C-alpha positions as a printed NumPy array, in Angstrom:
array([[  6.05 ,   5.948,   0.897],
       [  8.548,   7.784,  -0.162],
       [ 12.607,   7.274,   0.244],
       [ 12.399,  10.801,   1.851],
       [  8.701,  11.978,   3.05 ],
       [ 10.113,  15.535,   4.112],
       [ 11.007,  15.926,   0.356],
       [  8.699,  17.325,  -2.308],
       [  9.946,  15.041,  -5.077],
       [ 11.547,  11.734,  -3.521],
       [ 14.093,   9.5  ,  -5.257],
       [ 11.267,   7.097,  -5.403],
       [  7.709,   6.8  ,  -4.151],
       [  5.765,   3.756,  -3.588],
       [  2.252,   2.376,  -2.669],
       [  0.982,  -0.809,  -0.797],
       [ -2.684,  -1.943,  -1.857],
       [ -3.961,  -4.393,   0.747],
       [ -7.032,  -6.588,   0.182],
       [ -8.294,  -7.925,   3.649],
       [-10.424, -10.406,   4.858],
       [-10.909,  -8.148,   8.496],
       [ -9.55 ,  -4.686,   9.005],
       [-10.58 ,  -4.827,  12.591],
       [ -8.58 ,  -7.913,  13.136],
       [ -5.491,  -6.208,  10.901],
       [ -5.413,  -3.386,  13.234],
       [ -5.557,  -5.486,  16.452],
       [ -3.03 ,  -7.755,  15.607],
       [ -1.038,  -5.268,  13.511],
       [  0.115,  -5.12 ,  10.144],
       [  3.42 ,  -6.768,   9.702],
       [  5.036,  -7.739,   6.541],
       [  8.535,  -8.273,   4.856],
       [ 10.33 ,  -9.751,   1.989],
       [  9.352, -12.984,   3.311],
       [  5.632, -12.091,   2.384],
       [  6.938, -12.094,  -1.241],
       [  5.362, -13.908,  -4.219],
       [  8.499, -14.093,  -6.467],
       [  6.36 , -15.171,  -9.311],
       [  4.121, -12.368,  -9.43 ],
       [  6.683,  -9.626,  -9.545],
       [  7.617,  -7.788, -12.473],
       [  8.314,  -4.232, -14.024],
       [  6.006,  -2.202, -15.452],
       [  6.174,   0.274, -18.576],
       [  2.756,   1.877, -18.058],
       [  2.731,   4.415, -15.172],
       [ -0.231,   6.198, -13.916],
       [ -1.078,   9.751, -15.578],
       [ -0.807,  11.499, -12.156],
       [  2.615,   9.987, -11.481],
       [  3.856,  10.619, -14.882],
       [  2.941,  14.336, -14.172],
       [  5.366,  14.546, -11.313],
       [  8.493,  12.761, -13.213],
       [  8.004,   9.326, -12.327],
       [  8.171,   7.286, -15.511],
       [  8.852,   3.857, -14.66 ],
       [  6.969,   1.321, -12.381],
       [  7.949,  -1.997, -10.58 ],
       [  5.781,  -4.302,  -8.878],
       [  6.18 ,  -7.034,  -6.223],
       [  2.977,  -9.385,  -4.961],
       [  2.822, -10.174,  -1.067],
       [  0.517, -12.424,   0.73 ],
       [ -0.05 , -13.22 ,   4.204],
       [  1.928, -16.453,   5.32 ],
       [  0.684, -16.237,   9.105],
       [ -2.028, -17.828,   9.045],
       [ -1.75 , -21.249,   6.664],
       [ -4.048, -21.904,   3.953],
       [ -6.271, -18.975,   4.363],
       [ -4.049, -15.792,   4.492],
       [ -5.659, -12.814,   6.085],
       [ -4.407, -10.667,   3.329],
       [ -2.855, -10.15 ,   0.07 ],
       [ -1.359,  -6.934,  -1.343],
       [  0.103,  -5.446,  -4.489],
       [  3.144,  -3.245,  -4.136],
       [  3.941,  -0.679,  -6.859],
       [  7.165,   1.795,  -6.819],
       [  7.814,   4.465,  -8.929],
       [ 10.866,   6.566, -10.098],
       [ 12.082,   9.028, -12.51 ],
       [ 14.571,   6.6  , -13.936],
       [ 14.844,   2.69 , -14.199],
       [ 17.968,   2.29 , -12.685],
       [ 16.701,   3.505,  -9.449],
       [ 13.924,   0.702,  -9.476],
       [ 16.94 ,  -1.992, -10.547],
       [ 18.692,  -1.064,  -7.222],
       [ 15.727,  -0.448,  -4.909],
       [ 14.475,  -4.033,  -2.342],
       [ 11.735,  -3.748,  -0.197],
       [ 14.304,  -3.754,   2.663],
       [ 14.546,  -0.078,   1.594],
       [ 11.078,   0.246,   2.72 ],
       [ 10.391,   1.392,   6.244],
       [  7.202,   2.398,   7.884],
       [  8.374,   6.004,   9.032],
       [  8.361,   6.857,   5.585],
       [  4.692,   6.323,   5.197],
       [  2.925,   9.592,   4.063],
       [ -0.602,   8.719,   3.817],
       [ -2.8  ,   5.338,   4.769],
       [ -6.178,   4.619,   4.408],
       [ -8.763,   1.757,   5.096],
       [-12.16 ,   0.682,   4.047],
       [-14.397,  -1.681,   5.391],
       [-16.263,  -4.059,   3.192],
       [-19.056,  -1.452,   2.164],
       [-16.861,   1.075,   0.922],
       [-16.945,   3.25 ,   4.016],
       [-13.612,   4.795,   5.321],
       [-12.985,   4.084,   8.485],
       [ -8.795,   5.423,   8.871],
       [ -6.956,   7.877,   7.645],
       [ -3.629,   9.115,   8.132],
       [ -1.933,  12.184,   6.516],
       [  1.484,  13.019,   7.732],
       [  0.863,  16.57 ,   5.976],
       [ -2.398,  17.024,   8.302],
       [ -2.191,  15.463,  11.621],
       [ -5.382,  17.622,  12.893],
       [ -7.181,  15.341,  10.19 ],
       [ -6.083,  12.041,  11.154],
       [ -8.657,   9.187,  12.611],
       [ -9.413,   5.768,  13.374],
       [-13.366,   5.337,  13.096],
       [-13.161,   1.837,  14.807],
       [-10.283,   1.788,  17.617],
       [ -9.8  ,   6.027,  17.785],
       [ -6.743,   6.699,  19.441],
       [ -5.706,   3.015,  20.338],
       [ -2.176,   2.425,  19.447],
       [ -1.581,   0.501,  16.278],
       [  1.452,  -1.891,  15.535],
       [  3.557,  -2.769,  12.623],
       [  3.077,  -0.587,   9.42 ],
       [ -0.222,   1.134,  10.406],
       [  1.954,   4.743,  10.987],
       [ -0.782,   5.823,  13.635],
       [ -1.406,   6.198,  16.525],
       [  1.473,   4.658,  17.91 ],
       [  2.092,   3.896,  21.206],
       [  4.461,   7.009,  22.028],
       [  2.029,   8.445,  25.076],
       [  0.742,  11.221,  22.449],
       [ -2.873,  10.713,  21.309],
       [ -2.746,  12.51 ,  18.268],
       [  0.525,  13.157,  15.811],
       [  2.436,  15.678,  16.566],
       [  2.651,  18.437,  13.788],
       [  5.775,  18.511,  12.391],
       [  7.315,  22.148,  10.8  ],
       [  7.86 ,  21.636,   7.333],
       [  9.432,  23.748,   4.76 ],
       [  7.689,  25.859,   2.078],
       [  6.443,  23.362,  -0.663],
       [  7.7  ,  24.786,  -4.127],
       [  6.35 ,  21.846,  -6.167],
       [  3.318,  19.409,  -6.152],
       [  3.802,  16.539,  -3.427],
       [  3.401,  13.027,  -4.766],
       [ -0.309,  12.5  ,  -5.016],
       [ -2.365,   8.969,  -4.175],
       [ -3.502,   6.655,  -7.023],
       [ -6.906,   5.756,  -6.672],
       [ -8.056,   2.11 ,  -5.781],
       [-11.085,   0.631,  -5.842],
       [-12.361,  -1.347,  -2.947],
       [-12.465,  -4.509,  -3.999],
       [ -8.987,  -4.866,  -6.172],
       [ -6.547,  -2.589,  -7.916],
       [ -7.338,  -1.722, -11.443],
       [ -6.104,  -3.937, -14.195],
       [ -2.597,  -2.885, -15.167],
       [ -2.089,  -1.818, -19.325],
       [ -0.62 ,  -4.488, -19.893],
       [ -3.306,  -6.887, -19.045],
       [ -5.824,  -4.22 , -20.648],
       [ -3.531,  -5.113, -23.615],
       [ -4.001,  -8.977, -23.489],
       [ -0.838, -10.039, -21.473],
       [ -1.032, -13.846, -20.923],
       [ -3.277, -14.724, -17.734],
       [ -1.165, -15.571, -14.272],
       [  0.399, -19.079, -14.046],
       [ -0.511, -21.775, -11.401],
       [  2.568, -20.488,  -9.836],
       [  1.858, -16.718,  -9.907],
       [ -1.821, -17.385,  -8.563],
       [ -0.768, -19.65 ,  -5.863],
       [ -0.396, -16.839,  -3.423],
       [ -3.601, -15.174,  -4.4  ],
       [ -5.895, -17.861,  -4.703],
       [ -7.723, -18.274,  -0.974],
       [ -8.811, -14.487,  -1.078],
       [ -9.652, -14.582,  -4.636],
       [-11.639, -17.509,  -4.188],
       [-13.312, -16.025,  -1.365],
       [-14.012, -12.915,  -3.767],
       [-15.728, -15.189,  -6.614],
       [-18.261, -16.717,  -3.957],
       [-19.087, -12.766,  -2.896],
       [-17.579, -12.234,   0.324],
       [-16.69 ,  -8.618,   1.316],
       [-13.395,  -7.583,   1.804],
       [-11.801,  -4.366,   3.144],
       [ -9.024,  -2.757,   2.115],
       [ -5.794,  -0.543,   3.158],
       [ -3.788,   1.676,   1.152],
       [ -0.23 ,   2.735,   2.371]])
């Protein structure tokens, strides 16, 4: 996601990494989330930004933790939202409500066996696919396909790209890699910070394979 997906260097860029019990179900029911899904105790600024982001001038990061609240004590998904910007001031003023599904640039989904089942690329509409439900319209934050009478995305004219677009950050199928702060021995999350993630984390410990979605 970005402040403006038609810009070669938007004011900010964001990435949502989602662990999901059932990716096909998330497609059938739609992927909906908002500020109501935030886990406040799990949100913080970050001084550690990946090299790919640094190379594009994004020096500062901010993290939000989110969890599904529509399924009671057995959340369907949990997520980590990372935003990046050239200046800290931009991130200080950024709110979850500033993000919009219409500004999703890339989206991918994997099944529990590390196989990619879905891909959307705003710049390459000819390569968008859904191996599970094909051209069935998806609701919410799934960027494609939509119920607009078009089975494939429309090719949008683009101005000549003069700089490298914001690259995606690699995320493993299981869960996002630990941050620099965690590697340096940052204190373990408190009970309050863990409460939104405990259900899915427990399933991971038991060996339940989880799917992954990256927006």
